[in-house]
N, C-alpha and C positions, 0 to 999 in steps of 0.2 A: 475368466474374462481378461482380455489383454487391453490395457489403456495406454494410449500414447499421448504424452503431454507435449505441447508445442509452445516454446518461448524464445525470446531473443537471446537468453543466456541461462546458464545454470548457476551463476554467480549471485549470491544473496546480497552481495555489496551493491549490486546494480539497482535493485529496487525491492520494495516490500512484496510485491507480486511474485517475485522469484522465491522468496522465503515462503510464502504461502504454497506454492507449488511444491517446493522441496519437502515441506512437512507433509503435505498431502500425498506425494509420492512414496514416502518412506512408510506412512501409515497404512496405505493400500497394500504394499507388499506385506506388512504384518498382519493384514487381513487375509492373505492368501491369494491376492490378485497379482497377475503380471503387469507391473508398471514400468514404463520406460519414458525417457525424455529425449526429444529431438530438438536441438536449439541451434541458434545462429553462431554463438560463441561458446564453446566449451572450456571451462576452467579447471574442472576437476578431473580426477582419474578413474571415476566410476565407470564400471563396466555396462550399466544400464543407461548411460548418457552417450549420445552420439551427436555429432555436429553435422549440419547440412552440408553437403557439398554444393560449391557455388562457383560460377565463372566470374572470378573476382575482377578480372580486368574489363570484361564486358559490362558488368553492373557498375563498375567505377565510371565508365564513359556514360552509360545511361543516366547515372546519378547526377552527373555534371549538368547534363541536359535538363533533367526533369526539376532539379533543385532551382535552376535559373528561372524555371516557370512557376515556381513556388509550390511544387508538389513533391511531397515525401513519399516513400515507400514503394510506389509503383515500379521503381527501377529494380526491385529485388525479385527478378525473375527465377531465381532459384526456388522460389515458393512452388512453381509448377513442377519442378523436379521431385518434390515430395510424393507426387502421384506414383512414382516408380520406385520409391525408396522401399526397401525391406522392412523397415519398421512400420511404415504406414500400411503396406500390404498385408502384414501379420496382425495389425491391431483390430480390435473388435469396436472400439470406441477412440475417436479423436477428442482430445480435450485441449482447446487453444486457450492460452492463457495471455500471453503478451505479444501480439503481432507487430508491434512497433518498439523501438524506432529503426527503420531503415533496414530491416532484415526480411521482411516478409510482404509480398505484394497482396493486398487484400482483393485484387482482381482474380486471384487463384481461388478464393473461397467458394465460388459456384461449383467448380469441379471437385474440390476436396470434400466439401460437406455433403454433396448428393451422392457420393460413393460410400461414405462412412457416416454412421450415427455421431453427431457432433455436439459437444458441449463447449460454449464460448463464455469463459468467465470474464467478467468486466472488474479490472482492477483500478480503472480511472474512467474518464469520459472520452477518451480518443475515439472509441466506436461510434460516438454519437456525433461527433463534431467535425469541422472542415479542416483540423489540423491538430487542435490542442488536447492535451490529456487533462487539463484543468482550465475550465472556462470563467472561473471567478465569478463576477456578477453579470457576465454576458449570457443572454438567452437566445442568440441568433441560431443556435444549433437547432431550435425547435421549427425554424421555417426556412432554413437553407443557407445559413452563414453568409459570408461576403461582408465587406467592410469591416474586417476583423479589428477589434479594439486591442487585441493582445497577440500580435505576430510573433513577439519574442517569447510567448509562453511555450514550455516545453511540450513536443519538439517544435523548434522554431521554424518559420518559414522565411525565405529571402524575399518573396513578394506575396501579395494577398491574392491567392488563387483559392482561397478556402471555399468559395461557392462552387467551384469546378470539383474540388476534392470531395466536398459533401454529396454532390450529384453522382460522382463516380462510386462513393460508398453505397448509395441508395441503389444504383444499378447492379452492383455486386450483390447487395442483399436480396434484391428482388428475384434472383436466380439461385439463391442459396437456401439451405435447409439446416438449421441448428436450434438448440436450446440456449438461451441466455440465463446465466446465473449472475446475480449481483450480491455483493457481501453485506449491503445495507438496504434497508427499505427506501431510504432516500435515492439511492442510485437506481433501484429497481423502478421506482416510480418514474424517474427521468428516462429510463430506457423505454418504458411503456409509452412515453409522450414524445419519442424520437423516431427516427427512421428505423429503429429496431422493433417498432411496435407490430410488424408482422409476425414476429416470433413469440413462442411462450417465454415469458420472463419469470424466473424463480428466484425467490429470496433464500439465500444460502450464506449465512454469516460465516465469518472465519472462526477457526477453532484454536484453543490453546491448550498445551500439555499442562493440566493443572497439577500433575505430580512433579513437574520441574519448575514451573512458575507457581510459587506458593508462598505464603507468609513464612518469613524466618526471623530469627532473633536479630533485630536491627542493631543491637551493640556489637554482636558477633560480626555481622556483615561489615560494619564500619571499621572494625579493627582489621579484618581481612582486606579491605580495600584501602587501608591507611588513611581514613577520613578523620579530620580533627575531632577529639572527644568533646562533648558537651555542646555540639553545635546542631541547629536545626538543618536539615539537609533538604535542599530543593534539586530536582533532577530534571534535566531535558536531553532527549535522545533523538538523533536522526543520523542516517548515513552521512549526509552532508549538512552540517549544521548552519552553513551560510547560504543554503538554497532559499531563494525568495519565498517559495510556496510554504516552507516551514516555519517562516516568521521570526527568524533569529533577530532581526532588527526591531521587531515589536517587543521581543522579550528584553532587549537592552533597554528600551524606553520604559518598560514596567519596572525593571530593576532599579533604575535611576529614580523612580517615584517612590520606592519603598522608604518607610520611616528609618531614619538613621540608626535608631535604637534596634530595629529588627535586622538591618543589614550586618550589624556588629556581631550578632549572635547566629549568623547564617554561614553555610557553605554552599556554593553551587557545584553540582556534580554533573559533568558532561560526557556523554557517550556519542562518539562520531567524529568525523573528520572536519577540518577547518574550523576549530574552535577558537582561534587566535583573536579574531575581532571581538567576540563576546567576552573573552578573558580581559582584553585591553580596556573594554569600555565600562568596567564596574570595579568598585572598591571592595566588592565581596570576594573572599577567598574562593578560588576555582580549583577544583580537581578534575582534569580531564583524562579520561581513560582511553581516548582515541576510539577507533572502530572496534567492536566487540562482537565476534560471531558466535561465540559459545554461549548457548542458551543458559547454562547453569551459572555462568559468571554474570550475564545479564540479570538473571533473577536475584543474584546477591545485591546488584546495584539498586534494582527496584525496592527490594526489601529494606535496604538501608536508608531509603529516602523517606522523609516525612510527607512530601507532596511531590507529584510529578506534574510539570507544566508542559503544555503543548501549544505554543503560540501560532499554530497553523492557520494559513489564509485559506486553505481549501483542502478537503479530505473526503475520499470515498468511503472510508471506514475508519482508519486510525489504528494500526496494528499496534503501535507502542502503548497506546492507551489501554488496549486489551492486556498486553503483558503487564502493565502497572496494576490493572484491577485484579488480575489473578494473584498477584503478590500481596494484595491487600492495601495498596497504597492510593489514596485519593488523589483526584486529578483536578487540574484548572485547564481550560482550553476556551477557545472562541466558539461561539454558536454558528458553525459552519458545517455543511455537508453532512456525512453520516456519523459524526462524532457525538450527536445528540443521543444516539441509541446506546452508548456506553456510559457516557458522562451525564448523569441525571442529577439535576440540582435538588439539593436537600437529602439525596441518597448517597451518590458516589463522588460527587465533586461539585464544582462551580463552573457555569457557563457564562462567559463574558461577551459582551456586545462585539462583533466583528470589527477588527482594526482598532479597537479602543483599548490603548495600553493602560490607561488609568483604571478601567474596569478589571483588566486582567491582573493588574496590581492589587486591587481590591480583593479580588478572589484569593491571590496568594496570601495576602494579610489575613483574611478571614479564616482559612484553614490553618495557617501556622500559629495563628493566636489562640485557637480553640482546641486544646488537647483533647478534651472529651468528645467534642463533635467530630474531630479528625479520626479519632478511634472508632466511633460508631460508623462513620463513612468507609473506613478501611474494612470493617467486618461485612458491611453491606457489598462492597466491591467483590470480595471473595465470594459470597454467596451467589451473586448474579454471574460471576465468572464460571462457577461450577454447574450452576443450574441451566445456563442459557449458552455457553460457548465452550463446552468441553470438546477436545479434539475427536473423542469418539463419537460424539453426536454429529461434528462437521464432517467426519469421513463417511459415516453411515448415510447421512443426506446426499452425499455424491454418489455413493453406490446405488442407492435408490434411483437417483436421476440417470445413472448409466443403464440400469435395468429398464427404466421407462423408455429411454431412447432406443434401445435394442428392440424392445417389444413393438415399439410404434414402426 
């Protein structure tokens, strides 16, 4: 079986969805399947990854016009050229991961998906909405968008044409044929309530390599990462730590609310770019490792931490939470999106009220102050990661869906 993955990039620094795709791609090859990637921007030298050929000048002109209208993506007419691409022609199954931002026209979906069995994995809410990947508290995607309260949400629009964009997506979907895969029950349920409700929606949670992300000796990990001895370690990770949706500003507020006695015995471990604002805004010692792409080094960091905090404002799943859980590190986050499926109060961590920095602070204090409770939560984290989120199970679920799409 030959699988062709379609994404805007093969660069894991771009988004968590790329990391999920790359992990699935590698595991499929280990299972004996032929897996290849076709992307908008190629950043690696891998032989099984190719970049889509595109008329850059023409698409640039079209983008200038469509972006002024408030419409993203439809200028990317190179999506239609995929029909004649050798990778597409040779594939048995097309697996669409990230058709945004601005590299793939969703108007090509009808032709592409009716010629090949297709899986469309949702990594965010973009496919449901009139422009945004994160709708926050807005529910207008259910009824047609328009009067968008968050035009600056990623990917932003220059003017509010969200009602038109939503209707164009609905038109494209009405002529398409594919299976929808969602990593969380939360996102699967929203897909069933949206313009995607004409398609079969499958809950396929992300997986994690539990032989790489595993509990390790915290003291050894701290020495390897040059963390101060005798401190409690609080960790936060994101590709870009200052991204609004990741909630770095809420973490700053929560840190400032911590008791002075606890701040004195803590160190904050940061993974990701743009850590300067957080470091400047707290008197807690900060160790920033920058962006880390190596899974084994990331596992060292999670295992070195006493508590992992994710101050996210919106999350379809929360990949860093799964990585932390596999390493046996309990978590504190806000009760938003799909994170409630991994962060289970009283078992694996603490769920704070959305946007409530004081409650986030209370969760950090509760876990850092209770050594026995934190240890029990860490054990439970590992048990759930192995039982429910192994990479082997994740890959087999997709292989089964590939076979189902082919037989249909």
